[in-house]
C-alpha positions as CSV (number, residue, x, y, z in Angstrom):
1,M,3.5,-13.7,-6.6
2,A,3.8,-15.0,-3.4
3,T,3.0,-18.0,-1.3
4,L,0.0,-17.2,1.4
5,I,0.3,-18.5,5.0
6,T,-2.7,-17.7,7.5
7,T,-1.4,-15.2,10.4
8,A,-4.5,-14.8,12.0
9,P,-7.7,-16.5,13.0
10,T,-10.3,-15.8,10.1
11,H,-13.7,-15.1,11.6
12,K,-17.1,-14.8,9.4
13,K,-16.3,-16.5,5.9
14,A,-17.3,-14.8,3.0
15,R,-17.0,-15.4,-0.5
16,L,-14.1,-13.3,-2.2
17,K,-15.5,-10.8,-4.8
18,G,-12.6,-7.9,-5.1
19,V,-9.2,-8.1,-4.2
20,V,-7.3,-4.5,-4.0
21,F,-3.7,-4.0,-4.3
22,D,-1.2,-1.5,-3.3
23,M,1.1,-0.5,-6.0
24,D,4.7,0.3,-5.2
25,G,6.2,-2.8,-3.6
26,T,3.3,-4.8,-4.6
27,L,2.6,-4.9,-8.1
28,T,5.8,-3.4,-8.8
29,V,9.4,-4.2,-7.5
30,P,10.4,-1.8,-4.8
31,V,12.5,1.1,-6.4
32,I,12.0,3.9,-4.2
33,D,14.6,4.5,-1.4
34,F,11.9,5.5,1.5
35,V,14.6,5.9,4.2
36,A,16.7,8.2,2.1
37,M,13.4,10.0,1.0
38,Y,12.3,10.5,4.8
39,K,15.6,11.8,5.7
40,A,15.8,14.5,3.1
41,V,12.5,15.5,3.9
42,L,12.5,15.4,7.9
43,G,16.3,15.6,8.5
44,D,18.3,12.6,10.1
45,D,17.6,13.5,13.8
46,E,13.8,14.2,13.5
47,Y,13.8,10.8,11.1
48,R,15.3,9.1,14.2
49,R,13.1,10.3,16.7
50,I,9.7,9.5,14.8
51,K,11.1,6.0,13.7
52,A,11.7,5.2,17.3
53,E,8.2,6.3,18.3
54,S,6.7,4.7,15.4
55,P,7.6,1.0,15.2
56,S,5.2,0.0,12.2
57,G,6.8,2.8,10.1
58,I,6.6,6.7,9.3
59,D,3.7,8.2,7.6
60,I,5.4,10.9,6.1
61,L,2.5,12.4,4.4
62,H,0.5,12.6,7.6
63,H,3.3,14.2,9.4
64,I,4.1,16.9,6.9
65,E,0.2,18.0,6.8
66,S,1.1,20.2,10.2
67,W,3.9,22.1,8.2
68,S,3.5,25.7,7.0
69,P,2.3,25.9,3.3
70,E,6.0,26.9,2.3
71,K,7.7,23.9,4.0
72,Q,5.0,21.5,3.0
73,Q,5.5,22.8,-0.8
74,M,9.3,21.9,-0.2
75,A,8.7,18.5,1.3
76,Y,6.1,17.7,-1.6
77,E,8.8,18.3,-4.1
78,T,11.2,16.3,-2.5
79,I,8.8,13.2,-2.3
80,T,8.1,14.1,-5.7
81,D,11.6,13.9,-7.2
82,Y,12.0,10.7,-5.3
83,E,8.9,9.1,-6.9
84,R,10.0,10.4,-10.4
85,R,13.4,9.0,-10.3
86,G,11.5,5.6,-9.4
87,L,9.4,5.7,-12.1
88,D,12.4,5.7,-14.5
89,R,13.1,2.3,-13.1
90,L,9.6,0.8,-12.7
91,Q,9.2,-2.9,-13.1
92,I,6.3,-5.3,-12.4
93,M,6.6,-7.9,-9.7
94,P,7.1,-11.4,-10.6
95,G,3.9,-13.3,-10.6
96,A,1.6,-10.0,-10.6
97,A,0.5,-10.5,-14.1
98,E,-0.6,-14.5,-13.6
99,L,-2.3,-13.5,-10.5
100,C,-4.3,-11.0,-12.3
101,E,-5.3,-13.5,-15.1
102,L,-6.4,-16.0,-12.4
103,L,-8.8,-13.2,-10.8
104,N,-10.2,-12.4,-14.4
105,A,-10.5,-16.3,-14.8
106,K,-12.6,-16.4,-11.4
107,K,-14.4,-13.3,-12.2
108,I,-13.0,-11.6,-9.1
109,R,-12.6,-7.6,-9.4
110,R,-9.6,-5.9,-8.8
111,G,-8.6,-2.4,-7.7
112,L,-5.7,-0.2,-6.8
113,I,-4.9,2.1,-3.8
114,T,-1.5,3.8,-3.7
115,R,-0.2,6.9,-2.0
116,N,1.7,7.6,-5.0
117,V,0.5,10.1,-7.7
118,K,-1.5,9.3,-10.6
119,A,0.8,10.1,-13.0
120,A,2.5,7.0,-11.6
121,V,-0.4,4.9,-11.7
122,D,-1.3,6.1,-15.4
123,L,2.5,4.9,-16.3
124,F,1.9,1.6,-14.7
125,H,-1.3,1.0,-16.7
126,Q,0.4,1.8,-19.9
127,R,3.8,0.3,-19.6
128,F,2.4,-3.3,-18.3
129,G,-1.3,-3.3,-19.9
130,M,-2.7,-3.9,-16.7
131,T,-5.9,-2.2,-15.6
132,F,-7.3,-1.8,-12.2
133,C,-10.8,-0.2,-11.8
134,P,-11.0,1.7,-9.5
135,A,-7.3,2.8,-9.2
136,L,-7.1,5.4,-6.4
137,S,-4.1,7.5,-6.0
138,R,-2.9,10.1,-3.3
139,E,-5.2,12.9,-4.9
140,F,-8.1,11.0,-3.4
141,R,-8.5,12.2,0.3
142,P,-8.3,11.1,2.6
143,Y,-5.4,8.2,1.7
144,K,-4.5,5.4,3.1
145,P,-4.1,4.2,6.2
146,D,-7.6,5.6,6.5
147,P,-10.2,3.1,5.3
148,A,-12.0,5.5,3.0
149,P,-10.4,4.9,-0.3
150,L,-11.2,1.1,0.4
151,L,-14.6,1.7,1.6
152,H,-15.0,3.9,-1.6
153,I,-14.3,1.1,-3.7
154,C,-16.6,-1.3,-2.0
155,S,-19.5,0.9,-2.4
156,G,-18.9,1.3,-6.1
157,W,-18.6,-2.4,-6.3
158,E,-21.6,-3.0,-4.1
159,V,-19.8,-5.4,-2.1
160,L,-19.2,-5.5,1.7
161,P,-15.7,-5.2,3.2
162,N,-15.3,-8.7,4.4
163,E,-16.0,-9.8,0.6
164,V,-12.5,-8.2,-0.4
165,M,-9.0,-8.6,0.4
166,M,-6.5,-5.7,0.6
167,I,-3.1,-6.8,-0.2
168,G,0.1,-4.5,0.3
169,D,3.5,-4.4,1.6
170,S,3.2,-2.1,4.5
171,L,1.7,-2.7,7.8
172,K,1.0,0.9,8.6
173,D,-0.6,1.8,5.4
174,D,-1.9,-1.2,3.6
175,V,-2.9,-3.9,6.6
176,A,-4.1,-0.9,8.7
177,C,-6.5,0.5,5.8
178,G,-7.9,-3.2,5.0
179,K,-8.5,-3.8,8.9
180,R,-10.2,-0.4,9.6
181,A,-12.5,-1.3,6.6
182,G,-13.3,-4.4,7.8
183,A,-11.6,-6.2,5.0
184,F,-9.2,-9.1,4.8
185,T,-5.6,-8.4,4.5
186,C,-2.4,-10.0,3.2
187,L,1.1,-8.5,4.0
188,L,3.5,-9.0,1.2
189,D,6.8,-9.5,3.0
190,Q,9.3,-11.2,0.7
191,T,12.4,-10.1,2.5
192,G,11.2,-11.0,5.9
193,R,11.5,-7.4,7.2
194,Y,8.5,-7.5,9.3
195,D,9.9,-10.6,11.2
196,S,12.3,-8.2,12.6
197,P,11.9,-7.8,16.7
198,E,11.1,-4.0,16.2
199,Y,7.5,-5.2,14.7
200,A,6.9,-7.9,17.5
201,N,4.8,-5.8,19.7
202,V,2.9,-3.7,16.8
203,D,-1.2,-4.1,17.3
204,L,-1.6,-4.6,13.2
205,K,-1.5,-8.2,12.3
206,P,-2.5,-9.3,8.8
207,D,-4.8,-12.3,8.0
208,F,-2.6,-13.5,5.5
209,K,1.4,-13.4,4.8
210,G,2.8,-13.4,1.2
211,L,6.3,-14.8,1.6
């Protein structure tokens, strides 16, 4: 799936007992134009303002929570439309199936946490014949970057957070969720996006980086 390099000093070593994956851009090839989606929801000027204030990325779901119910509904409809169009082009990330086979061979559990909807997770399972258990979609509240979904999985597995690794392609969602839960984290950054200067001073640093 990717070559891993260590980016932060590891602390107390523990045997890896579970891996929790993000879905969009991690298990599946990125197909959603998030910038276009954010601009459609926020408008160009508001998008630029929030982007300037949030170097690690925009949390669109959190941002619209303070809106009126009517405005929220319109925003969710726009987001859902972009996600639905993405489902039509859903492709598995190269190497993802092989990595899951390796985890199976080593008897390491695998789960999934996504901010996408349950219908997208169900389609992913059905289309690619891969099962992640549990698989938490954004219907589970609070969602990433809150550590609650990852802690929920650890509790169900009866393992400690430092026996789990969170893998995803987002600093603000996946790495933040893992770090706040006390898990190891791996940032998938095959395009080198997070090497750009705008991310140089962010506080979130993954333990590993996938290239």
